[in-house]
C-alpha positions in Angstrom: -136.7 19.3 98.3 -138.0 16.6 95.9 -141.6 17.3 93.9 -143.8 14.1 94.2 -147.7 14.3 94.7 -150.3 11.9 96.1 -151.2 8.6 94.8 -154.0 10.2 92.7 -151.9 12.5 91.0 -149.2 9.9 90.4 -152.0 7.8 88.9 -153.2 10.7 86.7 -149.9 11.7 85.4 -149.0 7.8 84.5 -152.3 8.2 82.3 -151.8 11.4 80.9 -148.6 10.2 80.0 -150.4 7.7 77.5 -152.6 10.3 76.2 -149.8 13.2 75.2 -151.2 15.6 72.3 -148.9 16.1 69.4 -146.8 19.0 70.4 -146.3 17.5 73.9 -145.0 13.9 71.9 -142.8 16.1 69.5 -141.1 18.2 72.0 -140.3 15.0 74.5 -139.0 13.2 71.9 -136.5 16.3 71.0 -135.6 17.2 74.5 -135.0 13.3 75.7 -132.7 13.0 72.8 -130.4 15.9 73.4 -127.2 14.9 74.9 -127.2 18.0 77.6 -126.6 16.8 81.1 -130.3 17.8 81.7 -132.8 15.3 82.5 -136.6 16.2 82.0 -139.5 14.1 83.5 -143.0 13.5 81.4 -146.0 14.4 83.2 -144.4 14.6 86.7 -146.8 15.0 89.8 -145.9 17.7 91.9 -148.2 18.0 95.3 -151.8 18.4 93.4 -150.5 19.5 89.9 -148.9 17.5 86.5 -146.1 19.1 85.3 -145.7 18.8 81.3 -141.8 18.1 81.7 -140.0 19.0 84.7 -135.8 19.3 85.3 -135.3 18.7 89.0 -131.5 19.9 88.8 -132.9 23.6 87.1 -135.9 23.7 89.3 -137.6 24.0 85.7 -141.3 23.3 84.7 -142.1 23.6 81.2 -146.1 23.6 80.2 -147.1 23.1 76.5 -150.6 25.5 76.2 -152.6 24.9 73.8 -156.4 25.8 73.1 -157.6 24.1 76.4 -155.5 26.4 78.6 -157.3 29.6 77.2 -159.9 28.3 79.5 -157.8 27.3 83.0 -156.0 30.7 83.4 -156.9 30.7 86.9 -155.7 27.1 87.5 -152.4 28.1 85.8 -152.0 31.1 87.6 -152.3 29.1 90.9 -150.1 26.2 89.8 -147.2 28.8 89.0 -147.8 30.3 92.3 -147.5 27.1 93.9 -144.5 26.1 91.7 -142.7 29.5 92.5 -143.3 28.8 96.4 -141.3 25.5 96.0 -138.6 27.4 94.2 -139.5 26.3 90.5 -139.6 28.5 87.6 -142.3 27.7 84.7 -141.9 28.1 81.3 -145.1 28.4 79.6 -144.7 27.5 75.8 -147.4 27.5 72.9 -148.3 24.3 71.4 -148.1 26.2 67.8 -144.4 27.1 68.5 -143.8 23.6 69.0 -145.2 22.4 65.6 -143.8 25.6 63.8 -140.1 25.9 65.2 -139.3 22.8 67.4 -135.8 23.6 67.3 -136.0 27.0 68.6 -138.4 25.7 71.5 -135.8 23.5 72.4 -132.7 25.9 72.3 -135.3 28.2 74.6 -135.8 25.6 76.9 -132.3 24.6 77.4 -131.1 28.3 77.6 -133.4 28.9 80.4 -132.5 25.7 82.0 -128.8 26.8 82.2 -129.9 30.4 83.3 -129.6 31.3 87.0 -132.6 30.8 89.0 -132.7 34.6 89.9 -136.0 34.6 88.5 -138.6 32.1 89.6 -141.0 32.8 86.8 -139.8 33.5 83.3 -142.0 35.1 81.0 -142.8 34.0 77.6 -141.0 36.0 74.7 -143.2 39.1 73.4 -145.2 38.1 70.6 -143.8 38.6 67.4 -140.1 37.9 68.8 -138.2 34.5 68.1 -137.9 32.3 71.1 -134.2 32.9 71.3 
């Protein structure tokens, strides 16, 4: 099943591609330049939601969480539940992690994309531990 969204969500996704944050831009440049065979989509519409990065072959959504997500916990939880119902795992990456160690974040994402989809929701690494 291919994830898509209504016209309004598609239009908003296009706008968000032009308004990416610095951590999103850095991560996008890093994951699209890798030669891994994985194809990520940027600001991908999925039902009523827009996913920061989405890899259809791995059924993996990657969300870069900055300060604004501190106030959106209920919305984020509802999106994660909706995606889980569609068989999509969600990785939440702190914007500061992208800024502080982009290479480790990219390795973490690619490792998770290669992992079997046994767990539909991957928890972030415990605070204080490295991403890999």
